[in-house]
C-alpha positions as CSV (number, residue, x, y, z in Angstrom):
1,X,9.2,13.2,11.5
2,X,12.7,13.3,13.1
3,X,15.6,13.8,10.5
4,X,18.8,12.0,10.7
5,X,21.9,13.5,10.1
6,X,24.2,13.0,6.8
7,X,26.9,11.4,9.0
8,X,24.5,9.0,9.7
9,X,22.8,8.4,6.3
10,X,26.3,7.3,5.2
11,X,27.4,5.4,8.4
12,X,24.1,3.1,7.6
13,X,25.0,3.2,3.9
14,X,28.6,1.6,4.9
15,X,26.8,-0.9,7.2
16,X,23.7,-2.3,4.8
17,X,26.2,-2.5,2.0
18,X,28.8,-4.7,4.1
19,X,26.4,-7.0,5.6
20,X,26.6,-10.4,4.4
21,X,23.8,-12.7,3.8
22,X,22.5,-15.0,6.7
23,X,24.3,-18.2,5.2
24,X,27.8,-15.7,6.2
25,X,26.7,-15.5,9.8
26,X,28.4,-18.0,11.9
27,X,28.8,-16.3,15.5
28,X,25.7,-15.8,17.6
29,X,25.7,-12.8,20.1
30,X,24.3,-13.6,24.0
31,X,21.7,-11.1,25.1
32,X,24.5,-9.4,26.8
33,X,26.7,-9.0,24.1
34,X,24.6,-7.3,22.1
35,X,25.1,-3.6,22.4
36,X,21.2,-2.5,22.1
37,X,19.6,0.3,24.3
38,X,16.6,-2.0,24.6
39,X,16.2,-5.6,25.2
40,X,16.2,-7.9,22.1
41,X,12.3,-8.0,22.3
42,X,11.9,-4.6,22.2
43,X,13.8,-4.4,19.5
44,X,13.0,-7.7,17.5
45,X,8.9,-6.9,17.9
46,X,9.4,-2.9,17.2
47,X,10.9,-3.6,14.1
48,X,8.4,-6.3,13.3
49,X,5.5,-3.7,13.6
50,X,7.4,-1.7,10.7
51,X,7.2,-4.6,8.7
52,X,3.1,-5.7,9.7
53,X,2.7,-1.7,8.4
54,X,4.6,-2.1,5.0
55,X,2.6,-5.2,4.5
56,X,-0.6,-3.4,3.8
57,X,1.5,-0.4,2.5
58,X,2.3,-2.8,-0.4
59,X,-0.4,-4.3,-0.8
60,X,-2.7,-1.0,-1.2
61,X,0.6,0.4,-3.9
62,X,0.5,-3.3,-5.7
63,X,-3.7,-3.0,-5.8
64,X,-3.8,0.6,-7.3
65,X,-0.7,-0.3,-9.7
66,X,-2.0,-3.5,-11.4
67,X,-5.4,-2.1,-12.0
68,X,-3.8,1.2,-14.1
69,X,-5.7,0.0,-17.0
70,X,-9.2,0.4,-15.7
71,X,-8.3,4.4,-14.8
72,X,-9.1,6.7,-17.9
73,X,-9.8,10.0,-18.4
74,X,-13.2,10.6,-17.8
75,X,-14.9,12.0,-21.4
76,X,-18.0,14.2,-22.3
77,X,-19.7,10.5,-23.1
78,X,-19.2,9.2,-19.3
79,X,-22.4,8.9,-17.6
80,X,-20.8,9.5,-13.9
81,X,-17.5,11.0,-12.2
82,X,-14.3,9.2,-12.4
83,X,-14.8,9.1,-8.5
84,X,-17.7,7.2,-8.8
85,X,-16.4,4.7,-11.3
86,X,-13.5,4.1,-9.3
87,X,-15.6,3.5,-6.1
88,X,-17.4,1.1,-8.1
89,X,-14.5,-0.6,-9.0
90,X,-13.0,-0.4,-5.3
91,X,-15.9,-2.4,-4.0
92,X,-15.1,-5.0,-6.3
93,X,-12.5,-5.6,-4.4
94,X,-14.5,-5.6,-0.9
95,X,-11.2,-4.7,0.7
96,X,-12.9,-1.3,2.2
97,X,-15.0,-1.7,5.4
98,X,-18.8,-0.1,4.1
99,X,-18.7,3.1,2.2
100,X,-15.5,4.1,3.4
101,X,-13.2,4.1,0.4
102,X,-10.0,6.3,-0.4
103,X,-10.4,9.1,-2.8
104,X,-8.3,8.9,-6.0
105,X,-7.0,11.2,-8.4
106,X,-5.2,10.1,-11.6
107,X,-2.9,12.1,-14.0
108,X,-2.0,11.4,-17.4
109,X,1.2,12.8,-19.5
110,X,-0.2,15.5,-22.0
111,X,0.4,13.0,-25.0
112,X,0.5,9.6,-23.8
113,X,-0.9,7.5,-20.7
114,X,2.5,7.6,-18.7
115,X,4.2,8.7,-16.6
116,X,0.7,8.1,-15.0
117,X,0.3,10.0,-11.6
118,X,-2.2,8.0,-8.7
119,X,-2.9,9.6,-5.9
120,X,-4.7,7.6,-3.0
121,X,-6.5,10.2,-0.3
122,X,-7.5,8.5,2.4
123,X,-8.5,11.0,4.4
124,X,-9.0,11.6,8.2
125,X,-9.9,7.6,8.5
126,X,-10.2,4.9,5.8
127,X,-10.9,1.4,7.3
128,X,-10.3,-1.6,5.8
129,X,-12.3,-4.7,6.2
130,X,-9.7,-6.7,8.3
131,X,-9.8,-3.5,10.8
132,X,-6.8,-1.6,9.7
133,X,-7.2,2.1,10.1
134,X,-5.3,4.5,7.2
135,X,-4.9,8.0,7.0
136,X,-3.2,10.3,5.0
137,X,-1.6,9.6,1.3
138,X,0.1,7.8,-1.0
139,X,1.0,9.0,-4.2
140,X,2.3,6.1,-7.2
141,X,3.9,7.6,-10.4
142,X,4.4,4.5,-12.8
143,X,6.7,5.1,-16.1
144,X,4.8,2.6,-17.8
145,X,2.1,-0.7,-16.9
146,X,3.8,-2.2,-13.8
147,X,4.3,-5.6,-15.7
148,X,6.7,-4.0,-18.3
149,X,10.2,-4.6,-19.0
150,X,12.0,-1.9,-17.4
151,X,8.6,-0.4,-15.4
152,X,9.4,1.7,-12.4
153,X,7.3,2.7,-9.7
154,X,8.4,6.0,-7.9
155,X,5.9,5.8,-4.5
156,X,6.0,9.0,-1.7
157,X,4.6,7.5,1.4
158,X,3.0,10.6,4.0
159,X,0.4,8.1,6.0
160,X,-0.6,6.7,9.4
161,X,-1.8,3.3,9.7
162,X,-3.0,2.1,13.4
163,X,-1.3,5.0,14.6
164,X,2.1,4.1,13.3
165,X,3.2,6.9,11.0
166,X,5.1,6.4,7.9
167,X,7.5,8.6,5.8
168,X,9.6,8.6,3.1
169,X,10.0,7.0,-0.4
170,X,10.3,4.1,-1.8
171,X,11.3,2.9,-5.9
172,X,9.8,-0.5,-7.3
173,X,10.9,-1.9,-10.6
174,X,9.7,-4.8,-12.7
175,X,12.8,-7.5,-12.9
176,X,10.8,-10.7,-14.0
177,X,10.0,-11.7,-17.3
178,X,7.3,-9.9,-19.2
179,X,3.9,-12.4,-19.5
180,X,5.8,-15.2,-17.8
181,X,7.0,-13.9,-14.2
182,X,6.0,-10.9,-11.7
183,X,9.1,-10.4,-9.9
184,X,9.8,-6.8,-8.8
185,X,13.1,-5.3,-6.9
186,X,12.5,-2.4,-3.8
187,X,14.5,-0.2,-2.3
188,X,13.3,2.1,0.2
189,X,14.0,5.0,2.9
190,X,11.4,5.2,5.7
191,X,10.9,6.9,8.9
192,X,8.5,5.2,11.0
193,X,7.3,7.5,14.0
194,X,5.3,5.3,17.0
195,X,2.5,6.8,19.3
196,X,5.3,7.1,21.8
197,X,6.7,9.6,19.4
198,X,9.9,7.1,19.0
199,X,11.3,6.6,15.2
200,X,12.9,4.6,13.5
201,X,14.7,4.9,9.8
202,X,14.8,1.9,8.1
203,X,16.1,1.6,4.6
204,X,15.7,-1.5,2.5
205,X,16.7,-3.5,-0.5
206,X,14.5,-6.5,-1.4
207,X,12.4,-8.4,-4.2
208,X,9.0,-9.4,-4.0
209,X,7.5,-11.9,-6.3
210,X,3.3,-12.3,-6.8
211,X,3.8,-16.3,-7.1
212,X,0.0,-15.9,-7.4
213,X,-3.8,-14.6,-7.5
214,X,-2.5,-11.9,-10.7
215,X,-4.8,-13.4,-12.9
216,X,-7.6,-13.1,-11.2
217,X,-7.7,-9.0,-10.5
218,X,-10.7,-8.4,-8.6
219,X,-10.2,-11.4,-6.4
220,X,-7.5,-11.1,-3.3
221,X,-8.4,-14.6,-1.9
222,X,-5.5,-16.3,-4.2
223,X,-3.0,-14.0,-3.8
224,X,0.3,-15.0,-2.6
225,X,3.6,-12.9,-2.5
226,X,7.1,-13.9,-1.4
227,X,9.2,-11.4,-0.4
228,X,13.3,-11.7,-0.1
229,X,16.2,-9.2,0.6
230,X,17.3,-7.4,4.2
231,X,17.2,-3.9,6.0
232,X,19.0,-2.2,7.8
233,X,17.7,0.3,10.8
234,X,18.5,2.6,13.3
235,X,15.4,4.2,15.8
236,X,16.0,7.3,18.0
237,X,17.5,5.5,21.2
238,X,20.5,5.0,18.9
239,X,20.1,1.1,18.5
240,X,21.7,-0.1,15.0
241,X,20.7,-3.3,13.6
242,X,20.2,-5.6,10.3
243,X,17.8,-7.7,9.1
244,X,18.0,-10.9,6.6
245,X,14.8,-12.9,5.3
246,X,16.5,-16.3,5.3
247,X,16.9,-17.3,1.6
248,X,15.1,-20.6,1.8
249,X,12.0,-19.3,4.0
250,X,11.1,-16.0,2.0
251,X,8.3,-14.1,4.2
252,X,4.9,-14.8,2.6
253,X,1.4,-12.6,2.3
254,X,-1.9,-13.7,1.0
255,X,-4.7,-11.9,0.5
256,X,-6.8,-13.6,3.0
257,X,-4.6,-12.3,5.8
258,X,-3.6,-8.8,7.5
259,X,-0.3,-10.5,8.3
260,X,2.6,-12.4,7.0
261,X,1.8,-15.8,7.3
262,X,5.3,-17.7,7.5
263,X,9.0,-16.9,6.7
264,X,12.2,-16.7,8.5
265,X,14.3,-13.4,9.5
266,X,17.8,-13.2,11.1
267,X,18.7,-10.6,13.3
268,X,22.4,-9.2,13.1
269,X,24.5,-6.3,14.5
270,X,28.5,-6.3,13.0
271,X,27.1,-9.2,11.2
272,X,26.7,-11.3,13.8
273,X,23.5,-13.0,14.5
274,X,21.2,-12.1,18.0
275,X,18.1,-13.0,17.4
276,X,15.9,-14.8,14.9
277,X,11.9,-14.3,14.1
278,X,10.3,-17.0,12.7
279,X,6.3,-16.0,11.0
280,X,5.2,-19.9,11.7
281,X,3.9,-22.5,9.2
282,X,1.3,-20.5,6.9
283,X,-1.4,-20.5,9.2
284,X,-3.4,-17.0,9.7
285,X,-3.0,-15.8,13.2
286,X,-1.5,-12.9,15.3
287,X,1.6,-14.6,16.8
288,X,5.2,-15.2,15.9
289,X,8.0,-16.2,17.7
290,X,11.7,-15.1,18.3
291,X,14.6,-16.6,19.7
292,X,17.9,-15.6,21.1
293,X,20.7,-16.7,23.3
294,X,20.2,-15.8,26.9
295,X,23.6,-14.8,29.3
296,X,23.9,-18.4,30.0
297,X,23.9,-19.4,27.0
298,X,21.2,-21.0,26.3
299,X,18.4,-20.9,23.2
300,X,15.5,-19.2,24.5
301,X,12.2,-19.1,22.2
302,X,9.0,-16.7,23.0
303,X,6.2,-15.8,21.5
304,X,5.3,-11.7,20.5
305,X,1.8,-10.2,18.9
306,X,2.3,-9.5,15.4
307,X,2.6,-5.7,14.9
308,X,2.7,-4.4,18.5
309,X,4.9,-1.9,19.4
310,X,7.0,-2.7,22.6
311,X,9.4,0.1,23.4
312,X,7.6,2.3,25.9
313,X,6.2,0.0,27.4
314,X,10.0,-1.7,28.0
315,X,11.9,1.4,28.3
């Protein structure tokens, strides 16, 4: 993975923490005014493909974290190994294709259940029922049960999803009201490497709230997650920009669809808007629309395929 210099990280932090909410964006840049080394379409589609990857990462992380009470140490009276028991449990999710299940290792603290470390190893290839292909590992360290006041999950990613490598860390803290709401504050620093070897470094501060589905642990059909917040990005072609999820239109993820089904994202450079990405009205499909202002000052709306990286094509 390519690394970024300390000065670049600092500059990103300054940009990130100085960004206003989308409500404060009052100007719109024409396409020829945006300081990008690719077209607006290429930049929007490439960043959206990282969003698409993180949809699966976050969902996998949540599934295993929320199932933590089902993980236990094997005793001499256990009739099957831990791996066999976990395999039976994962099959209830109906998330993995056929017999292709990840290997899972669980470590407990010496005297208490926490901190608990869950290592998910997808090997060279694990296929989800929705067709996604995962390889590599996710390591989750839980300080407490996920819905406990102040519980934190520290996540380390060394993963490849559909050919896009993800390397870095994510921190998730429970900020909801125990027994009432399921809300989490998330921060992350991640590097994505695409099949054409271009990279994108992404910092994020977000909230994720499970608004339904947690009461039916083994049934993903009623899962619904709402995501809010912003990210700042810089890629290997030195395109720098931020994007903020519209406060009134959060990103929505449901358990029966592999992609985000609704939500509005605003792309900015130097706190000025240059594009919007609309995921639609809740239908599970693989398309979204983006809009921008062309050189003539006209608003143009076009369709893109969710999760499709375009940088190599448009260079």
